[in-house]
DRENTORKOL-3810 file (N, C-alpha, C; in nm, 4 decimals):
REM DRENTORKOL-3810
@n.u->-1.0537; n.v->15.7266; n.w->14.2965; ca.u->-1.0404; ca.v->15.8069; ca.w->14.4000; c.u->-1.1790; c.v->15.8571; c.w->14.4849
@n.u->-1.2280; n.v->15.8902; n.w->14.6545; ca.u->-1.3295; ca.v->15.9258; ca.w->14.5902; c.u->-1.2926; c.v->16.0023; c.w->14.8004
@n.u->-1.3147; n.v->16.1512; n.w->14.7875; ca.u->-1.3377; ca.v->16.1967; ca.w->14.9156; c.u->-1.4576; c.v->16.2537; c.w->14.9650
@n.u->-1.5447; n.v->16.2827; n.w->15.0570; ca.u->-1.6471; ca.v->16.3419; ca.w->15.1176; c.u->-1.6805; c.v->16.5093; c.w->15.1120
@n.u->-1.4995; n.v->16.5247; n.w->15.2417; ca.u->-1.4318; ca.v->16.6364; ca.w->15.2177; c.u->-1.3139; c.v->16.5909; c.w->15.2519
@n.u->-1.2677; n.v->16.7452; n.w->15.1428; ca.u->-1.0842; ca.v->16.7395; ca.w->15.0617; c.u->-1.0491; c.v->16.8278; c.w->15.2231
@n.u->-0.9566; n.v->16.8026; n.w->15.3046; ca.u->-0.8666; ca.v->16.9260; ca.w->15.3713; c.u->-0.7857; c.v->16.8671; c.w->15.3645
@n.u->-0.6818; n.v->16.9695; n.w->15.3095; ca.u->-0.5202; ca.v->16.9391; ca.w->15.2422; c.u->-0.4145; c.v->17.0527; c.w->15.4027
@n.u->-0.2965; n.v->16.9898; n.w->15.3657; ca.u->-0.1796; ca.v->17.0461; ca.w->15.3767; c.u->-0.0649; c.v->17.0939; c.w->15.3306
@n.u->0.0003; n.v->17.1588; n.w->15.3154; ca.u->0.1979; ca.v->17.1892; ca.w->15.2700; c.u->0.2140; c.v->17.1189; c.w->15.3426
@n.u->0.3610; n.v->17.1163; n.w->15.2402; ca.u->0.4459; ca.v->16.9429; ca.w->15.2285; c.u->0.5896; c.v->17.0976; c.w->15.2447
@n.u->0.6952; n.v->17.0652; n.w->15.3290; ca.u->0.7770; ca.v->17.1080; ca.w->15.3487; c.u->0.9187; c.v->17.0220; c.w->15.4028
@n.u->0.8841; n.v->16.9693; n.w->15.4850; ca.u->1.0010; ca.v->16.8745; ca.w->15.4691; c.u->1.0909; c.v->16.7532; c.w->15.3608
@n.u->1.1698; n.v->16.8537; n.w->15.3681; ca.u->1.2462; ca.v->16.8195; ca.w->15.1768; c.u->1.2738; c.v->16.6255; c.w->15.2199
@n.u->1.2972; n.v->16.5793; n.w->15.2672; ca.u->1.3326; ca.v->16.4735; ca.w->15.2981; c.u->1.2083; c.v->16.3244; c.w->15.2179
@n.u->1.1049; n.v->16.3830; n.w->15.2882; ca.u->0.9668; ca.v->16.3539; ca.w->15.2476; c.u->0.8975; c.v->16.4050; c.w->15.1184
@n.u->0.9714; n.v->16.5155; n.w->15.1422; ca.u->0.9535; ca.v->16.6068; ca.w->14.9313; c.u->1.0467; c.v->16.4784; c.w->14.8342
@n.u->1.1163; n.v->16.4259; n.w->14.8118; ca.u->1.1992; ca.v->16.3286; ca.w->14.7975; c.u->1.1131; c.v->16.2466; c.w->14.7533
@n.u->1.1133; n.v->16.1583; n.w->14.9151; ca.u->1.0676; ca.v->16.0021; ca.w->14.9126; c.u->0.8787; c.v->16.0291; c.w->14.8163
@n.u->0.8232; n.v->16.1416; n.w->14.7883; ca.u->0.7127; ca.v->16.1089; ca.w->14.7986; c.u->0.7225; c.v->16.1342; c.w->14.5784
@n.u->0.7987; n.v->16.2363; n.w->14.5836; ca.u->0.8501; ca.v->16.2583; ca.w->14.4260; c.u->0.9273; c.v->16.1173; c.w->14.3793
@n.u->0.9799; n.v->16.0543; n.w->14.4643; ca.u->1.0211; ca.v->15.8804; ca.w->14.3815; c.u->0.9160; c.v->15.8140; c.w->14.3598
@n.u->0.8372; n.v->15.8083; n.w->14.4546; ca.u->0.6551; ca.v->15.7245; ca.w->14.4995; c.u->0.5228; c.v->15.7943; c.w->14.3765
@n.u->0.5641; n.v->15.8622; n.w->14.2845; ca.u->0.4200; ca.v->15.9262; ca.w->14.1603; c.u->0.4119; c.v->15.8489; c.w->14.0934
@n.u->0.2534; n.v->15.8321; n.w->14.1307; ca.u->0.2000; ca.v->15.7306; ca.w->13.9541; c.u->0.0725; c.v->15.8551; c.w->13.9514
@n.u->0.0431; n.v->15.8384; n.w->13.8334; ca.u->-0.0731; ca.v->15.9590; ca.w->13.7655; c.u->-0.1607; c.v->15.9224; c.w->13.7797
@n.u->-0.3209; n.v->15.9766; n.w->13.8199; ca.u->-0.4633; ca.v->15.9769; ca.w->13.8508; c.u->-0.4973; c.v->16.0917; c.w->13.8127
@n.u->-0.6382; n.v->16.0268; n.w->13.8169; ca.u->-0.7108; ca.v->16.1352; ca.w->13.7644; c.u->-0.8028; c.v->16.1532; c.w->13.9243
@n.u->-0.8539; n.v->16.2812; n.w->13.9527; ca.u->-0.9458; ca.v->16.3239; ca.w->14.0330; c.u->-1.0966; c.v->16.3541; c.w->14.0017
@n.u->-1.1514; n.v->16.3390; n.w->14.0210; ca.u->-1.3262; ca.v->16.4168; ca.w->14.0340; c.u->-1.3629; c.v->16.4932; c.w->14.1182
@n.u->-1.3584; n.v->16.5983; n.w->14.1004; ca.u->-1.4259; ca.v->16.6452; ca.w->14.2559; c.u->-1.5256; c.v->16.8031; c.w->14.1733
@n.u->-1.5878; n.v->16.8054; n.w->14.2172; ca.u->-1.7617; ca.v->16.9015; ca.w->14.1959; c.u->-1.7899; c.v->16.8965; c.w->14.0071
@n.u->-1.7797; n.v->16.7222; n.w->13.9415; ca.u->-1.8297; ca.v->16.6789; ca.w->13.7862; c.u->-1.6660; c.v->16.7780; c.w->13.7259
@n.u->-1.5903; n.v->16.8205; n.w->13.8446; ca.u->-1.4723; ca.v->16.8029; ca.w->13.7514; c.u->-1.3847; c.v->16.7122; c.w->13.7101
@n.u->-1.3451; n.v->16.6898; n.w->13.6185; ca.u->-1.2239; ca.v->16.5429; ca.w->13.6489; c.u->-1.0184; c.v->16.6466; c.w->13.6555
@n.u->-0.9331; n.v->16.6087; n.w->13.7577; ca.u->-0.7945; ca.v->16.6808; ca.w->13.7589; c.u->-0.7110; c.v->16.5849; c.w->13.7261
@n.u->-0.6147; n.v->16.6190; n.w->13.6446; ca.u->-0.5351; ca.v->16.5239; ca.w->13.5902; c.u->-0.3900; c.v->16.5534; c.w->13.7247
@n.u->-0.3828; n.v->16.4059; n.w->13.7815; ca.u->-0.2842; ca.v->16.4833; ca.w->13.9188; c.u->-0.1806; c.v->16.4038; c.w->13.8900
@n.u->-0.0506; n.v->16.4111; n.w->14.0322; ca.u->0.0041; ca.v->16.2525; ca.w->14.0703; c.u->-0.0449; c.v->16.2373; c.w->14.1602
@n.u->0.0161; n.v->16.1256; n.w->14.2757; ca.u->-0.0626; ca.v->16.0663; ca.w->14.4195; c.u->0.0469; c.v->15.9560; c.w->14.3829
@n.u->0.0364; n.v->16.0155; n.w->14.5343; ca.u->0.1324; ca.v->15.9170; ca.w->14.5556; c.u->0.1075; c.v->15.8701; c.w->14.7442
@n.u->0.0973; n.v->15.7269; n.w->14.7538; ca.u->-0.0099; ca.v->15.7168; ca.w->14.8876; c.u->0.1397; c.v->15.6005; c.w->14.9755
@n.u->0.1956; n.v->15.6576; n.w->15.0791; ca.u->0.3196; ca.v->15.6219; ca.w->15.2048; c.u->0.1948; c.v->15.5979; c.w->15.2612
@n.u->0.2337; n.v->15.5149; n.w->15.4327; ca.u->0.1900; ca.v->15.4721; ca.w->15.5107; c.u->0.0301; c.v->15.5156; c.w->15.5598
@n.u->-0.0165; n.v->15.4854; n.w->15.4641; ca.u->-0.1947; ca.v->15.5192; ca.w->15.4875; c.u->-0.2432; c.v->15.6528; c.w->15.5598
@n.u->-0.0985; n.v->15.7234; n.w->15.4459; ca.u->-0.1173; ca.v->15.8913; ca.w->15.4341; c.u->-0.1324; c.v->15.9827; c.w->15.2531
@n.u->-0.1908; n.v->15.9890; n.w->15.1716; ca.u->-0.2651; ca.v->15.9935; ca.w->15.0531; c.u->-0.2293; c.v->16.1278; c.w->15.0242
@n.u->-0.0817; n.v->16.2058; n.w->14.9245; ca.u->-0.0211; ca.v->16.2458; ca.w->14.8909; c.u->-0.1116; c.v->16.2817; c.w->14.7382
@n.u->-0.1287; n.v->16.5035; n.w->14.7400; ca.u->-0.1337; ca.v->16.5312; ca.w->14.6550; c.u->-0.0316; c.v->16.5936; c.w->14.5437
@n.u->-0.0658; n.v->16.5694; n.w->14.4098; ca.u->0.1026; ca.v->16.6441; ca.w->14.3354; c.u->0.0812; c.v->16.7415; c.w->14.2105
@n.u->0.0647; n.v->16.8872; n.w->14.1898; ca.u->-0.0824; ca.v->16.9707; ca.w->14.0971; c.u->0.0620; c.v->16.9035; c.w->13.9728
@n.u->0.0071; n.v->16.8959; n.w->13.8946; ca.u->0.0572; ca.v->16.8816; ca.w->13.7521; c.u->0.0415; c.v->16.9331; c.w->13.6378
@n.u->-0.0594; n.v->16.9272; n.w->13.5747; ca.u->-0.1602; ca.v->17.0620; ca.w->13.4743; c.u->-0.2227; c.v->17.1608; c.w->13.5833
@n.u->-0.2118; n.v->17.2993; n.w->13.4742; ca.u->-0.2335; ca.v->17.4650; ca.w->13.5798; c.u->-0.3743; c.v->17.3844; c.w->13.4995
@n.u->-0.5481; n.v->17.4009; n.w->13.5961; ca.u->-0.6565; ca.v->17.4511; ca.w->13.5624; c.u->-0.6957; c.v->17.5633; c.w->13.6935
@n.u->-0.7623; n.v->17.6111; n.w->13.5671; ca.u->-0.8451; ca.v->17.7367; ca.w->13.5999; c.u->-0.9629; c.v->17.7864; c.w->13.7130
@n.u->-0.9751; n.v->17.6764; n.w->13.8122; ca.u->-1.0972; ca.v->17.6274; ca.w->13.8671; c.u->-1.0821; c.v->17.6770; c.w->14.0230
@n.u->-1.1967; n.v->17.7085; n.w->14.0752; ca.u->-1.1360; ca.v->17.7487; ca.w->14.2497; c.u->-1.1541; c.v->17.5976; c.w->14.3029
@n.u->-1.1919; n.v->17.4836; n.w->14.2552; ca.u->-1.1136; ca.v->17.3491; ca.w->14.3185; c.u->-1.0184; c.v->17.3470; c.w->14.3378
@n.u->-0.9517; n.v->17.3201; n.w->14.2748; ca.u->-0.8099; ca.v->17.2994; ca.w->14.1991; c.u->-0.6923; c.v->17.3720; c.w->14.2916
@n.u->-0.7566; n.v->17.5012; n.w->14.2845; ca.u->-0.6795; ca.v->17.6730; ca.w->14.3592; c.u->-0.6987; c.v->17.6163; c.w->14.4985
@n.u->-0.7645; n.v->17.6109; n.w->14.5732; ca.u->-0.8403; ca.v->17.5173; ca.w->14.6596; c.u->-0.7020; c.v->17.3699; c.w->14.7409
@n.u->-0.7382; n.v->17.3002; n.w->14.7049; ca.u->-0.6574; ca.v->17.1889; ca.w->14.7197; c.u->-0.5599; c.v->17.2722; c.w->14.6808
@n.u->-0.4478; n.v->17.2666; n.w->14.6347; ca.u->-0.3444; ca.v->17.3745; ca.w->14.5949; c.u->-0.2607; c.v->17.5066; c.w->14.6427
@n.u->-0.4045; n.v->17.5598; n.w->14.7365; ca.u->-0.3287; ca.v->17.6670; ca.w->14.7476; c.u->-0.3371; c.v->17.7949; c.w->14.7298
@n.u->-0.3056; n.v->17.7701; n.w->14.5656; ca.u->-0.2775; ca.v->17.8842; ca.w->14.4361; c.u->-0.3424; c.v->18.0195; c.w->14.4414
@n.u->-0.2899; n.v->18.1126; n.w->14.4610; ca.u->-0.3398; ca.v->18.2277; ca.w->14.4109; c.u->-0.4760; c.v->18.2027; c.w->14.3038
@n.u->-0.5660; n.v->18.3137; n.w->14.2987; ca.u->-0.7002; ca.v->18.2711; ca.w->14.2121; c.u->-0.6024; c.v->18.3465; c.w->14.1301
@n.u->-0.5889; n.v->18.4152; n.w->14.0656; ca.u->-0.4766; ca.v->18.4326; ca.w->13.9118; c.u->-0.3876; c.v->18.2810; c.w->13.8850
@n.u->-0.3962; n.v->18.1985; n.w->13.9903; ca.u->-0.2945; ca.v->18.1094; ca.w->13.9480; c.u->-0.1003; c.v->18.1460; c.w->13.9050
@n.u->-0.1531; n.v->18.2733; n.w->13.9610; ca.u->0.0389; ca.v->18.3426; ca.w->13.9227; c.u->0.1011; c.v->18.2587; c.w->13.9764
@n.u->0.1372; n.v->18.1913; n.w->14.0802; ca.u->0.2272; ca.v->18.1356; ca.w->14.2107; c.u->0.2043; c.v->17.9671; c.w->14.1567
@n.u->0.1248; n.v->17.9071; n.w->14.0331; ca.u->0.1401; ca.v->17.7729; ca.w->13.9755; c.u->0.2896; c.v->17.7554; c.w->13.9672
@n.u->0.3246; n.v->17.6024; n.w->14.0291; ca.u->0.3805; ca.v->17.4894; ca.w->13.9695; c.u->0.3787; c.v->17.4051; c.w->13.9999
@n.u->0.4309; n.v->17.3140; n.w->13.8622; ca.u->0.4141; ca.v->17.1998; ca.w->13.9068; c.u->0.4579; c.v->17.1224; c.w->14.0056
@n.u->0.4072; n.v->17.0074; n.w->14.0560; ca.u->0.5282; ca.v->16.9125; ca.w->14.1613; c.u->0.4648; c.v->16.9661; c.w->14.3298
@n.u->0.3242; n.v->17.0912; n.w->14.2992; ca.u->0.3679; ca.v->17.1431; ca.w->14.4290; c.u->0.2322; c.v->17.0286; c.w->14.5153
@n.u->0.3237; n.v->16.9265; n.w->14.6336; ca.u->0.2135; ca.v->16.8764; ca.w->14.7014; c.u->0.1311; c.v->16.9307; c.w->14.7665
@n.u->0.0754; n.v->16.8686; n.w->14.8228; ca.u->-0.0176; ca.v->16.8404; ca.w->14.9670; c.u->-0.0791; c.v->16.7489; c.w->15.0234
@n.u->-0.0816; n.v->16.7193; n.w->15.1233; ca.u->-0.1296; ca.v->16.6073; ca.w->15.2173; c.u->-0.2885; c.v->16.5915; c.w->15.3058
@n.u->-0.3459; n.v->16.4899; n.w->15.2364; ca.u->-0.4473; ca.v->16.5510; ca.w->15.2414; c.u->-0.4639; c.v->16.4494; c.w->15.4141
@n.u->-0.5755; n.v->16.5338; n.w->15.4743; ca.u->-0.6181; ca.v->16.5380; ca.w->15.6159; c.u->-0.7251; c.v->16.5281; c.w->15.6123
END
């Protein structure tokens, strides 16, 4: 998967979250020469990324909008690529 720019928004719709969680695939993404193991779901030409493992990197924190110290990290946070 390659994206020149990656902009994301958070998902809060519970029905959509359930649908995404039922269609997850394990995947790797490469951002600035760092490789991250995540879950991914593609539906209706929209890509959703789901946190899987905690990474202490700026890119990972930005993608999932986690705090700098990752105190709010949780497995399963969903973001939509926009």
